[in-house]
C-alpha positions in Angstrom: 63.5 121.7 100.9 62.8 118.5 102.6 66.0 116.6 103.6 66.5 113.0 104.7 69.7 112.4 106.7 70.8 108.7 107.1 73.6 107.9 109.4 74.0 105.4 112.2 75.6 108.0 114.4 73.2 110.4 116.1 76.1 112.8 116.6 76.9 112.8 112.9 73.2 113.4 112.0 73.2 116.4 114.3 76.4 117.7 112.7 75.1 117.3 109.2 71.8 119.0 110.2 73.6 121.9 111.9 75.9 122.4 109.0 73.0 122.3 106.5 71.3 125.1 108.5 74.5 127.1 108.6 75.0 126.7 104.8 72.3 129.1 103.9 70.3 126.5 102.0 66.5 126.6 102.5 65.7 123.7 104.8 62.0 123.3 105.5 61.8 119.9 107.1 64.3 117.1 108.1 63.8 113.5 108.8 66.6 111.4 110.4 67.2 107.7 109.8 69.6 105.3 111.6 70.5 103.2 108.6 69.7 102.6 105.0 66.7 100.3 105.7 65.2 102.9 108.0 65.8 105.6 105.4 64.4 103.5 102.5 61.2 102.9 104.5 60.9 106.7 105.2 61.2 107.8 101.6 57.6 107.1 100.4 55.9 109.0 103.2 58.5 111.7 103.9 59.1 112.4 100.1 62.5 114.2 100.5 63.9 116.6 98.0 67.4 115.6 99.0 68.9 112.6 100.7 72.2 112.7 102.5 73.6 109.3 103.5 76.6 107.8 105.2 78.2 105.0 103.3 78.9 102.5 106.2 75.9 101.7 108.2 74.5 98.5 109.8 71.5 96.6 108.3 71.7 98.4 105.0 74.7 100.4 103.8 74.4 103.7 102.0 75.2 102.2 98.6 72.6 99.5 99.1 70.1 102.1 100.1 70.9 104.1 96.9 70.7 101.0 94.8 67.3 100.0 96.3 66.0 103.5 95.9 67.0 103.7 92.2 65.6 100.1 91.6 62.2 101.3 92.9 62.2 104.1 90.3 62.9 106.9 92.8 65.2 109.6 91.4 65.5 111.9 94.5 68.8 113.8 94.6 71.1 111.6 96.7 74.5 112.3 98.1 77.0 110.6 100.3 78.5 112.2 103.4 81.3 109.9 104.5 84.7 109.7 106.0 85.9 107.3 103.3 86.7 108.5 99.9 88.7 106.7 97.3 88.4 106.8 93.5 86.6 103.4 93.2 84.1 104.4 95.9 83.3 107.7 94.1 82.9 105.8 90.8 80.6 103.3 92.4 78.5 106.1 94.0 78.1 108.0 90.7 77.4 104.8 88.7 74.6 104.0 91.2 73.1 107.4 90.8 74.6 109.6 93.5 74.9 113.3 92.8 77.8 113.9 95.1 80.2 112.4 97.6 81.1 114.9 100.4 84.0 113.8 102.5 84.0 114.4 106.3 85.1 116.7 107.8 83.4 119.6 105.9 82.1 123.1 106.8 79.0 125.0 105.9 80.7 126.7 102.9 81.8 123.4 101.4 78.4 121.8 102.0 76.6 124.7 100.4 79.0 124.5 97.4 78.5 120.8 96.8 74.7 120.6 97.6 73.9 123.9 96.1 75.3 122.7 92.8 72.8 119.8 92.6 69.6 121.1 94.1 67.5 124.1 93.0 
């Protein structure tokens, strides 16, 4: 599986990647992006199977990234990995086409449970 990780924190991208690898999910290739704009630009050439994005990022937020992605006709499985989680945020994410919202902190077991439910 090809995974795109978008987060403005390099440390958080490393944590997500490490936890993905510990989860037991088959990860073949990973591309990291520093914000939504960087991630959106990477999608056509990287062609991810899964996108994991932070919500709050400079230049283009995660929700803006998702909205732009869906507006372009791209239906790649997309989930948020964020420290913020309230009911209206989750509703907005699902309405925009997100498959999940995973709240930080999380462990490999929780990540495998959430991501495993939406990818094959």
